[in-house]
TIMI-2910 file (N, C-alpha, C, CB; in pm, 1 decimal, decimal comma, always signed):
<rs>
+----------+----------+----------+----------+----------+----------+----------+----------+----------+----------+----------+----------+------+
!      n_x !      n_y !      n_z !     ca_x !     ca_y !     ca_z !      c_x !      c_y !      c_z !     cb_x !     cb_y !     cb_z ! resn !
+----------+----------+----------+----------+----------+----------+----------+----------+----------+----------+----------+----------+------+
!   -907,9 !   -736,1 !   -987,7 !   -786,0 !   -669,4 !  -1030,2 !   -797,2 !   -521,2 !   -998,2 !   -759,7 !   -691,7 !  -1181,3 !  Met !
!   -693,3 !   -466,4 !   -939,7 !   -689,8 !   -323,5 !   -915,2 !   -547,7 !   -271,8 !   -931,2 !   -743,9 !   -291,0 !   -775,3 !  Tyr !
!   -536,4 !   -139,7 !   -944,3 !   -405,7 !    -75,8 !   -960,7 !   -401,1 !    +48,2 !   -872,7 !   -378,5 !    -39,1 !  -1110,2 !  Ala !
!   -280,3 !    +87,3 !   -837,4 !   -258,5 !   +211,7 !   -764,7 !   -184,2 !   +304,4 !   -859,7 !   -178,1 !   +188,7 !   -629,8 !  Ile !
!   -247,5 !   +417,7 !   -892,0 !   -188,5 !   +513,1 !   -986,1 !   -158,1 !   +643,1 !   -914,7 !   -282,5 !   +538,3 !  -1106,0 !  Ile !
!    -70,5 !   +721,6 !   -976,8 !    -38,2 !   +853,5 !   -923,8 !    -68,5 !   +957,4 !  -1030,4 !   +110,6 !   +861,5 !   -879,0 !  Glu !
!   -143,1 !  +1060,7 !   -991,4 !   -170,6 !  +1172,9 !  -1080,2 !   -198,3 !  +1295,8 !   -995,2 !   -290,4 !  +1142,2 !  -1175,1 !  Thr !
!   -144,8 !  +1406,7 !  -1035,9 !   -166,2 !  +1530,4 !   -962,1 !   -102,9 !  +1529,1 !   -824,3 !   -312,5 !  +1557,0 !   -949,1 !  Gly !
!     +1,4 !  +1448,6 !   -803,7 !    +67,3 !  +1442,1 !   -674,6 !     -8,7 !  +1359,3 !   -571,5 !    +87,3 !  +1580,0 !   -622,3 !  Gly !
!   -113,0 !  +1287,9 !   -614,9 !   -192,8 !  +1204,6 !   -523,9 !   -198,2 !  +1062,7 !   -578,4 !   -336,8 !  +1262,2 !   -506,2 !  Lys !
!   -225,8 !   +968,0 !   -490,1 !   -234,8 !   +828,1 !   -529,3 !   -378,5 !   +780,9 !   -517,2 !   -141,7 !   +740,7 !   -443,5 !  Gln !
!   -421,1 !   +698,7 !   -613,8 !   -558,1 !   +649,3 !   -618,5 !   -556,5 !   +499,4 !   -642,5 !   -639,6 !   +721,5 !   -728,2 !  Tyr !
!   -645,2 !   +427,5 !   -573,4 !   -664,9 !   +284,2 !   -596,1 !   -782,9 !   +271,5 !   -691,9 !   -690,7 !   +205,1 !   -460,2 !  Arg !
!   -760,6 !   +212,6 !   -809,4 !   -863,6 !   +209,6 !   -912,2 !   -889,2 !    +67,4 !   -959,7 !   -823,8 !   +298,0 !  -1029,7 !  Val !
!  -1015,0 !    +43,3 !  -1000,8 !  -1056,0 !    -79,0 !  -1066,7 !  -1126,7 !    -40,6 !  -1195,9 !  -1147,9 !   -165,5 !   -974,7 !  Gln !
!  -1143,9 !   -135,4 !  -1283,7 !  -1216,6 !   -107,0 !  -1407,4 !  -1360,9 !    -73,5 !  -1373,6 !  -1209,6 !   -227,4 !  -1505,5 !  Glu !
!  -1411,1 !    +35,1 !  -1431,6 !  -1547,9 !    +79,5 !  -1405,9 !  -1559,2 !   +185,9 !  -1298,8 !  -1631,3 !    -36,5 !  -1367,4 !  Gly !
!  -1451,9 !   +213,9 !  -1225,4 !  -1455,4 !   +317,9 !  -1121,7 !  -1467,0 !   +456,2 !  -1184,1 !  -1329,9 !   +310,5 !  -1033,2 !  Asp !
!  -1532,8 !   +547,5 !  -1112,8 !  -1540,2 !   +687,7 !  -1153,3 !  -1466,4 !   +769,0 !  -1048,2 !  -1689,3 !   +736,3 !  -1169,4 !  Val !
!  -1365,2 !   +844,9 !  -1091,0 !  -1280,1 !   +921,9 !  -1000,5 !  -1301,8 !  +1070,7 !  -1020,1 !  -1132,8 !   +886,7 !  -1022,0 !  Leu !
!  -1282,3 !  +1146,0 !   -913,1 !  -1275,3 !  +1291,4 !   -920,7 !  -1129,2 !  +1329,6 !   -901,5 !  -1368,3 !  +1360,6 !   -813,1 !  Leu !
!  -1063,8 !  +1370,7 !  -1009,5 !   -922,6 !  +1405,8 !  -1007,2 !   -907,3 !  +1556,6 !  -1015,2 !   -847,0 !  +1337,5 !  -1122,4 !  Leu !
!   -788,5 !  +1605,4 !   -981,0 !   -759,9 !  +1746,4 !  -1004,4 !   -775,6 !  +1774,4 !  -1152,9 !   -617,0 !  +1784,4 !   -955,0 !  Asp !
!   -811,6 !  +1895,5 !  -1186,5 !   -845,8 !  +1933,7 !  -1324,1 !   -738,1 !  +1889,8 !  -1423,0 !   -866,4 !  +2085,2 !  -1333,6 !  Arg !
!   -780,5 !  +1815,8 !  -1526,1 !   -692,0 !  +1773,0 !  -1633,9 !   -722,9 !  +1855,3 !  -1758,4 !   -707,8 !  +1620,6 !  -1662,5 !  Leu !
!   -622,1 !  +1884,6 !  -1836,6 !   -640,6 !  +1964,0 !  -1958,5 !   -682,3 !  +1872,7 !  -2072,6 !   -511,0 !  +2041,1 !  -1995,3 !  Ala !
!   -799,5 !  +1812,2 !  -2059,9 !   -854,7 !  +1723,2 !  -2162,4 !   -998,3 !  +1763,5 !  -2190,0 !   -846,8 !  +1573,9 !  -2118,3 !  Arg !
!  -1043,9 !  +1733,6 !  -2310,8 !  -1181,6 !  +1761,0 !  -2347,5 !  -1270,4 !  +1646,4 !  -2300,6 !  -1194,9 !  +1782,0 !  -2499,8 !  Glu !
!  -1400,6 !  +1673,9 !  -2294,9 !  -1496,1 !  +1571,6 !  -2255,8 !  -1498,1 !  +1459,1 !  -2359,4 !  -1636,5 !  +1632,4 !  -2239,0 !  Glu !
!  -1510,7 !  +1334,8 !  -2314,5 !  -1511,3 !  +1213,1 !  -2395,5 !  -1374,0 !  +1177,9 !  -2452,2 !  -1609,4 !  +1228,0 !  -2508,5 !  Asn !
!  -1270,4 !  +1246,8 !  -2411,0 !  -1135,0 !  +1217,8 !  -2458,1 !  -1073,6 !  +1108,5 !  -2370,8 !  -1046,6 !  +1346,3 !  -2456,2 !  Glu !
!   -985,0 !  +1029,2 !  -2430,7 !   -917,5 !   +921,9 !  -2357,1 !   -794,5 !   +978,1 !  -2286,6 !   -877,6 !   +805,4 !  -2452,4 !  Thr !
!   -774,2 !   +933,9 !  -2163,2 !   -657,3 !   +975,4 !  -2086,3 !   -584,5 !   +849,8 !  -2038,9 !   -698,0 !  +1066,6 !  -1965,0 !  Val !
!   -450,0 !   +851,2 !  -2048,5 !   -368,4 !   +735,6 !  -2011,9 !   -282,0 !   +774,3 !  -1893,4 !   -280,6 !   +686,8 !  -2131,8 !  Val !
!   -285,8 !   +691,4 !  -1789,2 !   -203,5 !   +712,7 !  -1670,1 !    -87,4 !   +613,5 !  -1676,1 !   -287,6 !   +695,0 !  -1537,3 !  Phe !
!    +35,5 !   +665,6 !  -1695,3 !   +153,8 !   +581,0 !  -1706,1 !   +219,7 !   +554,6 !  -1571,7 !   +253,3 !   +644,2 !  -1799,3 !  Asp !
!   +192,5 !   +639,8 !  -1474,6 !   +255,1 !   +623,3 !  -1342,6 !   +173,0 !   +524,5 !  -1258,6 !   +267,2 !   +761,0 !  -1269,1 !  Arg !
!   +193,2 !   +396,0 !  -1286,7 !   +126,8 !   +288,4 !  -1213,2 !   +225,3 !   +239,0 !  -1108,0 !    +80,5 !   +171,2 !  -1309,1 !  Val !
!   +188,7 !   +253,0 !   -981,6 !   +279,6 !   +218,1 !   -872,5 !   +270,5 !    +71,5 !   -833,0 !   +251,0 !   +304,3 !   -752,5 !  Leu !
!   +149,3 !    +12,9 !   -840,9 !   +132,1 !   -127,2 !   -802,6 !     +9,3 !   -183,7 !   -872,6 !   +119,0 !   -141,8 !   -648,2 !  Ala !
!     +9,4 !   -315,6 !   -891,7 !   -103,5 !   -384,4 !   -953,6 !   -127,3 !   -515,0 !   -878,2 !    -77,5 !   -411,1 !  -1106,0 !  Val !
!   -254,1 !   -541,9 !   -848,3 !   -292,3 !   -671,8 !   -789,2 !   -381,6 !   -742,4 !   -889,5 !   -366,0 !   -654,3 !   -649,4 !  Lys !
!   -336,3 !   -860,9 !   -931,9 !   -409,1 !   -938,4 !  -1031,3 !   -420,0 !  -1080,9 !   -978,1 !   -338,0 !   -934,3 !  -1172,0 !  Gln !
!   -539,5 !  -1117,2 !   -931,6 !   -557,4 !  -1247,3 !   -868,8 !   -484,5 !  -1250,5 !   -734,8 !   -506,6 !  -1360,0 !   -961,1 !  Gly !
!   -394,7 !  -1346,4 !   -719,4 !   -314,2 !  -1355,0 !   -596,2 !   -180,5 !  -1283,5 !   -610,8 !   -290,2 !  -1501,5 !   -558,7 !  Glu !
!   -148,4 !  -1241,8 !   -731,8 !    -18,9 !  -1178,1 !   -757,6 !    -27,9 !  -1027,9 !   -731,6 !    +27,3 !  -1204,7 !   -903,0 !  Glu !
!    +66,5 !   -976,2 !   -652,7 !    +74,0 !   -833,3 !   -622,7 !   +210,5 !   -784,1 !   -665,4 !    +48,6 !   -804,4 !   -471,1 !  Phe !
!   +211,9 !   -694,4 !   -766,0 !   +339,0 !   -642,9 !   -817,8 !   +354,4 !   -497,4 !   -779,0 !   +347,2 !   -658,9 !   -971,2 !  Arg !
!   +472,1 !   -462,0 !   -729,6 !   +502,6 !   -325,2 !   -687,2 !   +619,2 !   -275,8 !   -770,2 !   +535,1 !   -317,8 !   -534,1 !  Val !
!   +607,8 !   -152,9 !   -818,2 !   +714,0 !    -94,4 !   -898,4 !   +817,6 !    -24,0 !   -812,9 !   +656,3 !     +2,2 !   -998,5 !  Gly !
!   +930,0 !    +12,3 !   -875,2 !  +1036,1 !    +85,0 !   -805,1 !  +1076,8 !   +207,3 !   -884,5 !  +1157,8 !     -5,6 !   -780,7 !  Thr !
!  +1011,2 !   +318,3 !   -886,5 !   +885,2 !   +347,9 !   -819,5 !   +762,9 !   +310,8 !   -903,0 !   +879,6 !   +493,9 !   -784,5 !  Pro !
!   +778,8 !   +291,9 !  -1035,9 !   +662,0 !   +258,1 !  -1118,5 !   +685,7 !   +124,6 !  -1188,7 !   +633,1 !   +370,4 !  -1223,0 !  Thr !
!   +577,8 !    +62,8 !  -1233,5 !   +586,3 !    -62,2 !  -1309,2 !   +610,4 !    -31,0 !  -1456,7 !   +456,8 !   -146,8 !  -1291,7 !  Leu !
!   +708,7 !    -95,7 !  -1514,3 !   +738,9 !    -75,2 !  -1655,6 !   +631,5 !   -142,4 !  -1741,0 !   +879,7 !   -130,7 !  -1690,8 !  Glu !
!   +579,2 !    -71,3 !  -1838,5 !   +482,2 !   -127,3 !  -1931,4 !   +338,9 !   -129,8 !  -1880,8 !   +522,4 !   -263,8 !  -1966,1 !  Gly !
!   +317,0 !    -96,6 !  -1756,7 !   +180,8 !    -95,4 !  -1702,3 !   +118,6 !    +41,3 !  -1726,7 !   +180,6 !   -129,5 !  -1550,0 !  Ala !
!    -10,2 !    +40,6 !  -1760,7 !    -80,4 !   +166,5 !  -1779,4 !   -229,0 !   +147,3 !  -1755,6 !    -55,2 !   +222,5 !  -1919,7 !  Arg !
!   -292,9 !   +256,7 !  -1719,4 !   -436,4 !   +257,2 !  -1691,7 !   -499,9 !   +356,8 !  -1787,7 !   -467,1 !   +294,3 !  -1540,9 !  Val !
!   -606,2 !   +314,0 !  -1855,3 !   -674,7 !   +397,5 !  -1952,9 !   -811,3 !   +437,5 !  -1898,1 !   -689,2 !   +323,8 !  -2088,5 !  Thr !
!   -844,6 !   +564,6 !  -1915,1 !   -974,2 !   +613,6 !  -1869,8 !  -1034,8 !   +708,6 !  -1971,5 !   -960,9 !   +682,9 !  -1734,7 !  Gly !
!  -1159,9 !   +746,0 !  -1947,5 !  -1231,2 !   +839,0 !  -2035,7 !  -1283,3 !   +954,8 !  -1952,1 !  -1348,3 !   +767,5 !  -2111,1 !  Arg !
!  -1263,9 !  +1076,9 !  -2001,8 !  -1309,5 !  +1197,0 !  -1931,9 !  -1461,0 !  +1208,3 !  -1947,3 !  -1238,1 !  +1325,0 !  -1986,9 !  Val !
!  -1531,9 !  +1211,4 !  -1834,3 !  -1677,3 !  +1223,8 !  -1837,1 !  -1722,1 !  +1369,5 !  -1830,4 !  -1738,4 !  +1145,6 !  -1722,1 !  Leu !
!  -1640,1 !  +1454,9 !  -1771,3 !  -1676,9 !  +1595,9 !  -1761,7 !  -1591,2 !  +1668,1 !  -1660,3 !  -1823,5 !  +1610,4 !  -1725,0 !  Gly !
!  -1616,1 !  +1797,9 !  -1648,8 !  -1543,9 !  +1883,2 !  -1555,9 !  -1644,1 !  +1949,2 !  -1461,5 !  -1459,9 !  +1989,8 !  -1631,8 !  His !
!  -1594,0 !  +1998,5 !  -1350,0 !  -1680,5 !  +2067,7 !  -1255,4 !  -1598,7 !  +2136,0 !  -1148,0 !  -1779,6 !  +1971,0 !  -1192,4 !  Gly !
!  -1670,7 !  +2188,5 !  -1051,2 !  -1606,5 !  +2252,5 !   -936,2 !  -1671,7 !  +2198,9 !   -809,9 !  -1617,8 !  +2408,9 !   -943,5 !  Arg !
!  -1589,1 !  +2171,2 !   -709,4 !  -1640,2 !  +2111,2 !   -587,0 !  -1709,3 !  +2216,9 !   -500,7 !  -1526,3 !  +2043,6 !   -508,5 !  Ser !
!  -1757,8 !  +2174,7 !   -384,2 !  -1826,6 !  +2265,4 !   -293,3 !  -1732,3 !  +2375,5 !   -246,4 !  -1883,2 !  +2188,6 !   -173,0 !  Arg !
!  -1788,8 !  +2488,1 !   -213,7 !  -1708,9 !  +2601,6 !   -169,9 !  -1659,8 !  +2579,8 !    -27,5 !  -1789,7 !  +2731,7 !   -179,4 !  Lys !
!  -1531,5 !  +2611,4 !     -6,9 !  -1477,5 !  +2613,4 !   +128,1 !  -1445,5 !  +2758,0 !   +162,0 !  -1350,8 !  +2521,9 !   +141,3 !  Ile !
!  -1457,0 !  +2792,0 !   +287,5 !  -1431,1 !  +2927,5 !   +334,3 !  -1291,8 !  +2932,9 !   +396,3 !  -1539,1 !  +2973,0 !   +436,6 !  Ile !
!  -1210,8 !  +3027,9 !   +350,8 !  -1077,9 !  +3050,6 !   +406,3 !  -1086,7 !  +3179,5 !   +485,2 !   -966,5 !  +3057,7 !   +294,2 !  Val !
!  -1076,5 !  +3170,0 !   +617,6 !  -1092,7 !  +3286,7 !   +704,1 !   -966,1 !  +3305,6 !   +784,4 !  -1215,5 !  +3271,2 !   +797,7 !  Phe !
!   -901,4 !  +3421,4 !   +765,2 !   -781,0 !  +3455,4 !   +841,1 !   -818,6 !  +3558,9 !   +944,9 !   -667,1 !  +3508,4 !   +747,9 !  Lys !
!   -765,5 !  +3542,1 !  +1065,8 !   -804,6 !  +3628,6 !  +1176,0 !   -686,9 !  +3644,5 !  +1270,2 !   -927,6 !  +3572,0 !  +1250,7 !  Tyr !
!   -660,2 !  +3770,5 !  +1309,3 !   -559,5 !  +3795,6 !  +1411,6 !   -625,6 !  +3877,4 !  +1521,7 !   -433,9 !  +3869,7 !  +1352,5 !  Arg !
!   -620,3 !  +3828,8 !  +1641,3 !   -688,7 !  +3899,8 !  +1749,6 !   -622,2 !  +4033,3 !  +1783,8 !   -693,5 !  +3812,4 !  +1873,4 !  Pro !
!   -701,7 !  +4126,6 !  +1825,6 !   -658,5 !  +4256,8 !  +1880,6 !   -599,3 !  +4353,0 !  +1778,6 !   -557,7 !  +4234,1 !  +1987,8 !  Lys !
!   -595,3 !  +4317,7 !  +1649,7 !   -536,8 !  +4409,2 !  +1552,0 !   -633,7 !  +4440,9 !  +1438,5 !   -408,7 !  +4350,1 !  +1495,4 !  Val !
!   -761,1 !  +4403,0 !  +1454,0 !   -864,7 !  +4430,1 !  +1354,2 !   -825,9 !  +4376,2 !  +1216,0 !   -891,3 !  +4580,6 !  +1345,8 !  Asn !
!   -774,5 !  +4252,2 !  +1211,8 !   -734,1 !  +4188,8 !  +1087,2 !   -825,7 !  +4071,0 !  +1060,0 !   -586,2 !  +4143,5 !  +1092,7 !  Tyr !
!   -906,7 !  +4080,1 !   +955,7 !   -997,2 !  +3973,1 !   +916,9 !  -1000,1 !  +3966,1 !   +763,9 !  -1140,9 !  +3996,1 !   +975,8 !  Arg !
!   -982,0 !  +3845,4 !   +710,0 !   -989,0 !  +3825,1 !   +564,7 !  -1074,1 !  +3701,6 !   +540,0 !   -845,3 !  +3809,4 !   +500,6 !  Arg !
!  -1180,3 !  +3715,6 !   +464,4 !  -1267,1 !  +3603,5 !   +432,5 !  -1268,3 !  +3583,8 !   +281,9 !  -1410,5 !  +3626,4 !   +486,8 !  Lys !
!  -1231,9 !  +3462,9 !   +240,3 !  -1230,9 !  +3428,8 !    +99,0 !  -1293,2 !  +3292,4 !    +80,1 !  -1088,1 !  +3431,7 !    +42,0 !  Arg !
!  -1350,3 !  +3269,3 !    -36,3 !  -1404,7 !  +3139,2 !    -70,7 !  -1322,0 !  +3076,0 !   -181,5 !  -1551,9 !  +3151,2 !   -113,0 !  Gly !
!  -1328,0 !  +2943,4 !   -190,7 !  -1251,7 !  +2872,4 !   -293,5 !  -1329,2 !  +2748,4 !   -336,8 !  -1110,3 !  +2833,5 !   -241,2 !  His !
!  -1337,4 !  +2726,4 !   -467,2 !  -1396,7 !  +2604,4 !   -522,5 !  -1291,8 !  +2537,3 !   -608,7 !  -1526,8 !  +2635,0 !   -605,2 !  Arg !
!  -1254,1 !  +2416,6 !   -570,9 !  -1148,8 !  +2343,1 !   -640,8 !  -1203,6 !  +2282,1 !   -769,2 !  -1089,4 !  +2233,2 !   -550,2 !  Gln !
!  -1141,8 !  +2308,2 !   -885,2 !  -1187,7 !  +2245,9 !  -1009,0 !  -1146,1 !  +2098,3 !  -1014,3 !  -1131,6 !  +2321,7 !  -1131,2 !  Pro !
!  -1230,8 !  +2014,0 !  -1073,1 !  -1200,0 !  +1872,1 !  -1083,5 !  -1240,7 !  +1819,8 !  -1220,2 !  -1270,3 !  +1792,9 !   -972,4 !  Phe !
!  -1191,7 !  +1700,5 !  -1251,8 !  -1227,4 !  +1628,4 !  -1372,9 !  -1279,5 !  +1491,6 !  -1331,0 !  -1105,4 !  +1616,0 !  -1471,0 !  Thr !
!  -1393,0 !  +1451,7 !  -1385,7 !  -1452,2 !  +1321,2 !  -1356,8 !  -1403,9 !  +1224,7 !  -1464,7 !  -1610,2 !  +1328,4 !  -1352,2 !  Arg !
!  -1337,3 !  +1114,9 !  -1420,7 !  -1277,8 !  +1018,2 !  -1513,6 !  -1330,6 !   +878,9 !  -1481,2 !  -1121,7 !  +1021,2 !  -1505,8 !  Val !
!  -1370,5 !   +804,0 !  -1585,6 !  -1412,0 !   +664,6 !  -1568,7 !  -1298,2 !   +574,7 !  -1615,3 !  -1543,8 !   +634,1 !  -1647,9 !  Lys !
!  -1258,3 !   +481,7 !  -1530,0 !  -1149,4 !   +390,0 !  -1562,3 !  -1204,2 !   +279,5 !  -1652,2 !  -1085,3 !   +330,4 !  -1432,6 !  Ile !
!  -1140,6 !   +262,1 !  -1769,4 !  -1188,5 !   +164,5 !  -1865,9 !  -1103,5 !    +37,6 !  -1871,5 !  -1193,6 !   +226,9 !  -2001,4 !  Glu !
!   -971,2 !    +51,6 !  -1857,9 !   -885,5 !    -64,7 !  -1877,8 !   -758,2 !    -51,8 !  -1795,5 !   -851,4 !    -82,0 !  -2026,3 !  Arg !
!   -714,0 !   -165,5 !  -1738,3 !   -586,9 !   -173,5 !  -1668,3 !   -500,3 !   -274,0 !  -1745,1 !   -606,0 !   -215,8 !  -1516,5 !  Ile !
!   -387,4 !   -226,1 !  -1793,8 !   -297,2 !   -312,5 !  -1872,6 !   -167,3 !   -331,1 !  -1795,3 !   -268,7 !   -251,3 !  -2014,6 !  Glu !
!   -123,4 !   -457,2 !  -1789,9 !     +2,2 !   -488,6 !  -1718,2 !   +105,9 !   -534,9 !  -1817,5 !    -20,0 !   -597,5 !  -1608,8 !  Val !
+----------+----------+----------+----------+----------+----------+----------+----------+----------+----------+----------+----------+------+
</rs>
């Protein structure tokens, strides 16, 4: 059984027991988080798709912790005009373990 959920403007395929790295959620560690925007669910041979979401379907997870991903370098450069800008960025994330898929 798996579900396709939407959070943070992105879609994720999840199963029970999966650990996801999502965009930072405003939740404390060990807190339960519920994803109501379930786009599709596959259970056995049955595949249900919502328009755009499935009514009554939800995915429950637990926040394992927060962190920041690896640094990426943003370098802007324009030739012949002595324009150079170098910046770094670390995207914050939340680690979530999927506990239950309810249809």
